[in-house]
C-alpha positions as CSV (number, residue, x, y, z in Angstrom):
1,M,-248.1,112.8,38.8
2,K,-244.8,114.8,38.9
3,K,-242.0,114.6,41.6
4,Y,-242.7,115.6,45.1
5,K,-240.4,116.6,47.9
6,A,-242.4,115.0,50.6
7,A,-245.8,113.6,51.2
8,V,-248.1,113.5,54.1
9,F,-250.8,110.8,54.7
10,F,-254.1,111.8,56.4
11,D,-256.6,109.9,58.4
12,L,-260.0,111.4,58.3
13,D,-262.4,111.0,61.2
14,K,-261.0,112.7,64.4
15,T,-258.4,113.8,62.3
16,L,-258.7,116.1,59.1
17,L,-262.6,116.2,59.6
18,S,-264.8,118.2,62.0
19,P,-267.4,116.2,64.0
20,Q,-269.6,117.0,60.9
21,K,-267.6,114.9,58.5
22,H,-266.2,117.9,57.0
23,V,-263.1,119.3,56.5
24,Y,-262.1,122.1,58.3
25,K,-261.4,125.2,57.2
26,E,-258.0,125.6,58.5
27,N,-257.0,122.1,57.2
28,I,-257.9,123.2,54.0
29,E,-255.5,125.9,53.7
30,A,-252.8,123.6,55.0
31,I,-253.3,121.2,52.1
32,N,-253.2,124.2,49.9
33,K,-250.0,125.3,51.3
34,L,-248.3,121.7,51.1
35,K,-249.3,121.6,47.2
36,N,-247.7,124.9,46.7
37,N,-244.4,123.7,48.8
38,G,-243.9,120.5,46.2
39,I,-245.7,118.0,48.8
40,L,-248.1,115.6,48.4
41,P,-251.3,115.3,50.4
42,V,-252.9,111.9,50.4
43,I,-255.8,110.3,52.3
44,S,-255.0,107.3,53.8
45,T,-258.7,106.2,55.2
46,G,-260.9,103.2,56.7
47,K,-263.9,105.0,54.3
48,N,-264.2,103.7,50.7
49,Q,-264.5,105.3,47.6
50,Y,-268.2,106.1,47.5
51,E,-268.1,107.8,50.6
52,L,-265.2,109.9,49.5
53,N,-266.9,112.3,46.5
54,E,-267.5,115.3,48.9
55,I,-264.4,115.1,51.1
56,I,-262.4,115.0,48.0
57,K,-264.1,118.0,46.3
58,E,-263.3,119.8,49.9
59,S,-260.1,118.8,50.6
60,G,-258.8,118.6,47.3
61,I,-257.2,115.6,47.9
62,K,-257.1,113.1,44.8
63,T,-254.7,110.5,45.7
64,I,-256.3,108.0,48.1
65,V,-255.2,104.9,50.4
66,G,-259.2,104.1,51.1
67,S,-260.5,100.7,52.7
68,N,-257.8,100.4,55.2
69,G,-255.2,99.8,52.2
70,A,-257.3,97.6,50.2
71,D,-258.3,100.1,47.6
72,L,-255.7,102.7,46.5
73,F,-256.4,105.4,43.6
74,I,-255.7,108.3,42.0
75,G,-258.7,110.4,40.5
76,N,-260.6,108.1,38.7
77,S,-257.8,105.8,38.5
78,H,-257.3,102.5,40.2
79,L,-253.9,101.3,41.2
80,Y,-255.3,98.2,42.9
81,Q,-258.0,96.4,44.9
82,V,-257.9,93.6,47.5
83,P,-261.1,91.8,47.6
84,I,-262.2,89.6,50.7
85,S,-262.8,86.8,49.1
86,T,-266.4,85.2,48.7
87,E,-265.4,82.0,50.6
88,I,-263.6,84.0,53.4
89,L,-266.8,86.1,53.5
90,E,-269.0,83.2,53.2
91,N,-267.7,81.5,56.6
92,I,-267.7,84.6,58.4
93,S,-271.3,85.8,57.3
94,L,-272.5,82.3,58.9
95,E,-270.5,82.6,62.0
96,A,-272.2,86.0,62.6
97,Y,-275.6,84.7,61.5
98,R,-274.9,82.0,64.5
99,D,-273.9,85.0,67.5
100,N,-276.7,87.5,65.9
101,I,-274.1,90.0,64.9
102,A,-274.3,92.6,62.2
103,L,-272.1,92.9,59.4
104,A,-271.5,95.7,57.2
105,Y,-270.0,94.7,53.4
106,H,-268.2,98.1,52.0
107,S,-267.6,97.9,48.3
108,S,-266.3,100.7,46.1
109,A,-269.9,101.2,45.1
110,G,-272.1,101.1,48.4
111,V,-272.5,99.2,51.7
112,A,-275.4,96.6,52.6
113,V,-275.5,95.1,56.1
114,S,-276.4,91.9,57.3
115,L,-278.9,92.7,59.9
116,N,-279.7,96.3,61.2
117,N,-279.9,96.5,65.2
118,K,-278.9,99.7,68.1
119,Y,-275.2,99.3,67.1
120,T,-275.5,99.5,62.9
121,K,-278.2,102.7,63.5
122,S,-275.9,104.1,66.3
123,L,-272.7,103.8,63.9
124,F,-274.0,105.2,60.6
125,T,-276.1,108.3,62.3
126,E,-272.9,109.3,64.2
127,M,-271.1,109.0,60.7
128,H,-273.9,111.3,59.1
129,R,-275.4,108.6,56.6
130,P,-278.3,106.4,55.4
131,I,-278.9,103.5,57.6
132,P,-277.8,100.7,54.8
133,P,-280.2,98.6,53.3
134,V,-280.4,95.0,54.7
135,I,-279.0,92.7,51.9
136,P,-277.2,89.5,53.5
137,E,-275.9,87.9,50.0
138,Y,-274.7,91.4,48.7
139,Y,-271.2,89.8,48.8
140,Y,-272.2,87.7,45.8
141,T,-272.6,90.6,44.0
142,H,-270.1,92.9,44.7
143,K,-266.3,93.0,45.8
144,I,-266.0,93.8,49.1
145,L,-263.2,95.6,50.1
146,M,-263.7,96.0,53.7
147,L,-266.1,94.3,56.4
148,L,-267.5,96.1,59.7
149,V,-267.8,93.7,62.3
150,F,-270.3,95.0,65.1
151,I,-268.6,93.4,68.6
152,P,-268.9,95.8,71.2
153,A,-265.4,96.3,72.7
154,S,-267.0,95.1,76.0
155,N,-267.3,91.6,74.7
156,N,-263.4,90.5,74.6
157,L,-264.2,87.1,74.3
158,L,-266.4,87.2,71.2
159,E,-263.8,89.6,69.6
160,L,-261.3,87.2,70.5
161,K,-263.1,84.2,68.8
162,Y,-263.2,86.0,65.7
163,R,-259.6,87.1,65.6
164,K,-258.8,83.4,67.1
165,K,-261.4,81.4,63.7
166,F,-260.6,84.2,60.8
167,I,-256.9,84.3,60.6
168,N,-256.8,84.9,57.2
169,L,-258.7,88.2,58.2
170,N,-256.8,92.1,59.7
171,F,-258.9,92.6,62.4
172,M,-258.8,96.7,63.5
173,R,-260.8,97.7,66.5
174,N,-261.9,101.5,65.4
175,S,-265.0,102.4,67.5
176,K,-266.7,100.9,70.6
177,V,-269.1,99.0,68.5
178,T,-267.0,97.7,65.5
179,I,-264.1,96.3,63.9
180,D,-262.5,97.5,60.5
181,T,-261.7,94.4,58.8
182,V,-259.7,93.6,56.0
183,A,-258.2,90.5,53.8
184,Q,-254.9,89.1,56.3
185,K,-252.0,91.5,54.3
186,I,-254.0,94.2,54.0
187,S,-253.8,97.8,56.2
188,K,-252.7,101.5,55.9
189,A,-249.2,100.7,55.7
190,Y,-249.7,98.3,52.8
191,G,-251.3,100.6,50.7
192,I,-248.6,103.5,51.6
193,K,-245.7,100.9,50.5
194,K,-247.3,100.6,46.9
195,L,-247.9,104.2,46.6
196,L,-244.7,104.9,47.6
197,S,-243.3,102.4,44.8
198,L,-244.0,104.7,42.0
199,P,-240.9,105.9,40.6
200,E,-242.2,110.2,41.3
201,L,-242.3,109.3,45.2
202,S,-239.3,107.1,45.6
203,G,-237.0,108.3,48.4
204,I,-239.2,110.9,49.8
205,H,-239.4,112.0,53.3
206,T,-243.6,110.7,54.7
207,F,-245.3,111.9,57.5
208,A,-248.9,110.8,58.8
209,F,-251.7,111.7,60.9
210,G,-254.2,109.4,63.0
211,D,-255.9,108.7,66.1
212,G,-257.2,105.3,65.8
213,D,-255.5,101.9,66.1
214,N,-256.4,101.1,62.2
215,D,-254.0,104.1,62.1
216,I,-251.1,102.2,64.0
217,S,-249.6,100.6,60.5
218,M,-249.5,103.6,58.8
219,L,-247.9,105.9,61.6
220,K,-245.2,103.0,62.2
221,S,-244.5,102.6,58.3
222,V,-243.9,106.4,57.4
223,D,-240.5,108.4,58.6
224,T,-242.8,110.6,61.1
225,G,-245.8,109.3,62.9
226,I,-248.2,111.9,64.6
227,A,-250.6,111.5,66.8
228,M,-253.5,113.6,67.6
229,G,-253.7,115.1,70.5
230,N,-257.6,113.1,70.9
231,S,-255.6,109.8,70.1
232,S,-256.0,106.4,71.9
233,T,-252.8,105.2,74.2
234,N,-251.9,102.5,71.3
235,V,-251.5,105.2,68.8
236,T,-249.5,107.5,71.2
237,K,-247.2,104.7,72.2
238,V,-246.2,104.4,68.4
239,A,-245.9,108.1,67.2
240,D,-242.9,110.2,66.6
241,Y,-244.8,113.2,68.0
242,M,-247.8,114.4,69.2
243,T,-250.1,117.7,67.9
244,D,-253.3,119.2,69.3
245,D,-256.7,117.4,68.8
246,Y,-258.2,117.7,65.8
247,R,-260.9,120.3,67.1
248,S,-257.8,122.4,67.9
249,N,-256.0,122.9,64.4
250,G,-253.8,120.0,65.2
251,I,-252.6,119.3,61.8
252,P,-251.8,122.9,61.1
253,K,-249.8,123.2,64.0
254,A,-248.1,120.0,63.4
255,L,-247.0,120.8,59.8
256,S,-246.0,124.2,60.5
257,H,-244.0,122.6,63.4
258,F,-242.4,120.3,60.7
259,N,-241.4,123.5,58.6
260,L,-243.7,121.7,56.1
261,I,-246.0,125.1,55.6
């Protein structure tokens, strides 16, 4: 990796991607300008490696903080992975079974669910992805980097129960029906810190774009955190700057504002 002047971290859904889950043409043009200006673009996402091939191809970005910080890779080279332990997965799977809650087990290679219900079907349809197979024992044969816990945001008591009972996990509300869940110390900020520990990136200025609550740690960890115009209230509170909506060229506008392109 060559020496860079700065690094810019991009969330994907409702930030870099269109509602159809493709990279906007204007964002691709902005990414190419960043590269030409000696600035490193990085994807920082809750998505997992198996979901990213087309996005990597479209965007040309090969440095990835994936699985909400549980996975860091450049091209085909993994810098590290932090899976959730089998014991923890057993415990939360049993609790979810008792509560009739669906879990989605994400590995680098793919995803399976403990059960399918209206929430799993709705989410994966919205993400333009196939409905996963039901394989409750998937975590015995794969390293699970991230869970999706399907608890609606309206069920505050049930969500609080899981947060209190499983303190060795980091729960991040990411939609009205799902909570992104990784090992306790893991977050996008953790992955960014690991990446910036590389000698080539030491001391450079950092920027990040995000919109959801799983982006909060990322925006707080960089020098300049940028909230999209469609961001949650929690995100706007921690951001240093707010740009336009992701559907209104928010990323190119902010990059121009900071003289990065």
